[in-house]
C-alpha positions, 0 to 999 in steps of 0.5 A: 499499500505505501509502495502504490502511495510512493509512486502516485506521490512521485507522479503527483509532484511530477504532474504538478511540476510539468504543467503547461509552463514546460511549453513556454520554456523553448520561448523563455530560453529563446537566444540563450543556446542549449548549453546556458539554458541546460546549465539554468534548468539543472540548477533550477532543479538543484535548488528546488529539490534542495528546498523540497528536502528542507521542507521535509526536515520540517515535516518530521517535528510537526503533525501529520498534517501540517501545512505551510500555515502550521509550520510558519506558525510554529517557527516563525510565529504570527509574522511568519504565519501572515507572510506564508498565508499570503504568498500561499493564497496569492500564487494558487489563487493566481495559478488556479485562476489562470488554469480555470481561464485558459483550460475553460477556453481550451475546453470550450474550443474542444466541445465546440469542434467535436460536438459541433455546437457553440458554447461561451468559454466561461461554460468551458470554464465553469465545466473545468472547475467542477471537474477538478473540484470534485476529484479534490474533494473526494480526497489525494487518493482520488487526486492520485488515481485521476492524475496516474491515467492523465500523466500516463496519457501525457507521456505517451502524447510526449513520446510521440513528440519525440518521435515525431520531432528527433529526425529534425534535430540538427547539432549545429542549432545545439551548439549556438551561444547566447545572442545578448547577455540579458537574455540569460536573466530574463530566463531565470524566474520562467525556468525557475517556476517550471520546477514549483511543486512546493505548495502540494509538499504537505498533502503528499506527507499527509497522504504518505504519513511521516515516513521521512525516507519514502518522502525523500525518495518521493520528492528526488524521483518526482523532481528528477523526472521533470528534469529529464523530460525537460532536458529531451524538451530543450533538445528538440525544441532548440535543435529543430529551430535556431535561435533566431527562429526561436526569437521570432516565434510569436508566442507559444502559438507561433512556435507551435505552428513553426515547429509543425512546418518544420516536421511537415506534419499537423500531427505535431500541432495536434500532439502539442495541444493535447498535451498542453491540455494534460499538462494544464489539467495535472498542474491544476490537479496538484495546485488546486489540491495543495490549496484545498488542504491548506485552507482545510488546516488554515479554517480547521475543517475535517474530513467529513463530507460537509466540511470538504465541500465547504473548503472546496468551495473556498478553493475554487468559488474565488479564482472561477469568479476572477477567472470569468469576470476579470481574467486580466486581472489574474493573468497580469498578477501571474508575472509576480508568480516567481516572487510569491514563489521564491517566498513560498518555495525558497526563503520561507523553508530557509528561515523556518530551518535555519529557526528550527537548527537554531533553537534545539538540537533535535536529532532526525533527518537533516539536509546536508550543506548546514548553514552555508547551503541555506545561505546560498539557497537565500541568494538565489532567491534574491537573484530570482526576485531581481531578475524578475523586478529589473524585467518588469523595470525595462533593465533586461530584455522582455521573454516571450 
């Protein structure tokens, strides 16, 4: 049973990480060259895996059902709890609203095309929110089962894409160097956020139990799978097109059209769209599960049917409302997602672990590297935020 949960939890981590943002990686890294992009991707993976393990170091001293709300209050007091709550709610509501708005539009297009009808995008958003909310409300085990099916199909589609595009990879494209130094800084926030899964860690701990060795394997393997997939995706995307062509692609749609044209196959465009649908669904599941359990802890809701329905309403109604009536507000807020994620996935774990280690000599699992590792992680977080603000201020090139 534990082994089954372990595999499922790894796939939840991987599914949350490999969201539709993966498709933005070629656009974000356009102009960097494959080697530079690879260094940033591996560096982001190491940073996010490290801070995920820091979270496990904290969870071993807290109740099994503890969320970030509980952990922050335990080690950082009320002020830390407020910062943690604001970062969590801001980031996850923004992500959920973006998933509902974007996924609703995609679902509406599929229904209109498949059934030859004409429905409004808002109907697609409502339908998507109801489906995901129903699965999440039923519990983590149902999310696990549903996610396994979607993740399996997603990997089959991705494998098909690799098969169709690999003959068109040219080594000369992979040897190109960065065309503009500022692009390296510009790409950092997007690549960093493509490894964001930390909000689902408390849900996985609650699901698996406080088995630190098992959880450590879940975090490392769950984050390593996206790393491998991202590297292969970069090999394909940057291998089939020159940096100049990538830079001239007009966003994601332009990139997909260019790749389909190079491969001389409309099936490539179909596969990319299907992958985007599945990636959005699995990532939405992981994000909303983390937010659901966070609210259940914050508002002291139980696991009975009535309380879970109330928690689901708190989780899904606000982002659904914003996605329907003011989608551009949350799309703009996504520009600050990297900043909120730095607070959530770097600054808070680093601060809490530092406080925990300083306040006690408890024995147990401890992430190696000591205070030096905590310091390096904090500096990385500051660099990511600085890069985001510099891009917003126009000091470095904008991407996409």
